[in-house]
N, C-alpha and C positions, 0 to 999 in steps of 0.2 A: 745830352744835357737834361737834367731833371729839375723842374721848377715846382716847388710845393705851392699849394693854394695860398698858404699863409704869407708868401712873399709877393703875391699879386695884388696890386692896388685896385680899389673899387673905382677910381677915376681913370684907370687905364695907364699902361706903360708900354712904350715902344721898344722892341728888341730887334737888333740886326745881327745876324750871324753870317759870316763869310767862311768858306771852307769847312762847312759843317760835316763831321764824320757821320756817314750813314751806312749801317750794315745792310748789305743786300746780297742776294744770291747771284753769283756770276753766271749761272745758267740762264737767268732771265735778262739781265743787262749788266753793263759795267758803267761806272761813273767815269766821265771824261771831263776833267777840269774840276771846278769847285761847285759846291752846292750852296746857294745863297738863299737865306730866309730873312724876310723882313716882316715883322708882325706886331700887332698890338694885342696885348692880353688885358682883359678887364674882368674883374671879379663881380659877379652878380649874386649877392647874398653870400652865405658862407659855404654853400655846396655847389656853386655853378661858376664856370669860367667861359668867357667868349674869346675865341681866337679869330682874328681877321688879319690877312696878310697875303703876301705873294711869295711864291717859290720859283726859283730859277735854277736850272741845271742843264747839262748836256749829258745824255746817256748814249752808250754805244749799243745798238740793237743789231740783230742778225736778220737780214731780209728773208721773208718766208718763201720767196721765189728763187733767188739765186744763192742764198746762204752766205752772202758777203756782209761784213759788218758795215754799218753806216751810223753817223751821228744823228741824234734826234734831240731837238731843242725842246725843253720842258719849261713852260711858263704857266703857272697855275695860280689862280686867285682862290683864296680859301676863306670860308666863313664856317667855323666849327664851334659847336657848343658842347662843353664837357661838364658832366655832373657826377657828383659822388653818389654811388648807388645807395638807395634806401633799403637796408636789409629787412626791416620790419614789414614793409608794405610792398616789397619787390614783386611777389607773385601776383598780387591784385593789380599792380601797376601794369604788368605785362598784358593783362586781359583787355583793358580798355585804354589804348593809347590814342591820343589826339594826333592830328597831322603835325603840329608843332613839336610834339614829343618824339616823333619819328626821326627828327634831325638831331636829337641829343645823343651823345656818346656817353654811356655810363662807365665810370671808373671804379675800381675796387678800392683804391686809396687816393687821397687828395693830392696827387702829384701828376704833373704833365711831363711826359717823356717826349721832348721835342724831336729827338732822333727817330723815335718810332713813328711819330706823327708825320715827319718828312718822308720816311720810308714808305708809309702807306699812301701818301699823296703822290709819290713818284710812281708807284704801281698803278694808281688810279689814272694817272696822266698818260700811260702808255697806250698807243693805238692798238685796236683789236687786230687789224691787218698791218703787220710790220713790213712795209714795202719800201725799198730804197728809192724808187721813183716809179711813176705811173708807166713809164716806158720800159721798165724792167722786163726782159724776155725770159728770165729764169734759167734753168739748166735743162739740158737735153735728157729726156727720160731714157734714152738708149745708152749713151756713152758717158753722161754726167758732165759734159763740157758746159762751161758758163757761156750762154748764148749772147751775153752782153759784151764779152771780150772779142769773140770771133765767131763766125758762122760754123755750124756743125758740119763735119765731113763724114759722118758715120753712115749717111744714106739711109735714114730711117725708113723702114718698110712698114707702112701703115696697114698692109694687107694682113699682117700677123696680129694686129691689134684687135681686141674684141669689139672695138668701136668702129672698125672699118666699115661695117654694114651701115652705121649711121652716117658716115662720111659719104658713102655712095648715095644715100637718100638725099643728102644736102645738095649734091650736084644735080639731081634730077629736077 
């Protein structure tokens, strides 16, 4: 959903979206259930809009250790400032930015694309290490068995490992 700056009030307006359609790459995650956005949009001058709100969704991630899918709850508070890019002084503005201006997202046209904003916020909310649980044992490097389901019977021989020397040092 795209909202032009001209439709945003200077006193602020609250928007609530349930089941928001968000385009995402299924290699990164899949949406499970609805994506809900509740936000307030307030226009500051003719070229700036402030977005404050919360985003809630459940995404299906793949565990980095065992490769099994698991649901991850996203609850993100947002405070974003969008500003129409100043074409005349854009180059000079890039040279000397203040700390406040670093938090401003510049737009090429005076339109907020809420689906794109939600997609970006979902990516920002993903954990760096996608682990289904801290007790996840991963997969066996020898046979590929999921060690969370049942113990491995392949009889891993650590002597063939290039790290066997380090294991021997650890026991001493």
